[in-house]
C-alpha positions, 0 to 999 in steps of 0.5 A, a space after each residue: 512180751 512177758 510181764 511179772 505182774 502181781 495178781 493184786 493188779 490184773 489191769 496193769 501191764 508193761 504196755 500201759 507202763 511204756 505208754 505212760 512213760 512215752 506220754 510223760 516224755 512227750 509232755 516234757 517236750 511240749 512243756 519245753 517248747 511252750 517255755 521257749 516260745 515268746 507267747 508261752 501260755 503260763 496256764 497251759 504250761 502249768 496244766 501240762 506240768 500237773 498232768 506230767 506229775 500225775 503221770 509220774 505218780 501213776 508210773 511209780 505206782 505201776 512200777 511198785 506193783 510190778 516189782 516185788 517187795 524184797 524184805 532183807 
């Protein structure tokens, strides 16, 4: 799998991006399941949401590094 990465960020790969996206989707499912359960632990839900947000930020950062800036 070839990736168009900038030389500025050698540690970022398409595989890492896909792994982060999968983890983000998994957290979404876990949050939904906890919210639907009768004894939903609000603290655990809050922690999962915080982790999901951090993943979203990291995914956005990596996508910005992969996608070259186009000056119009």
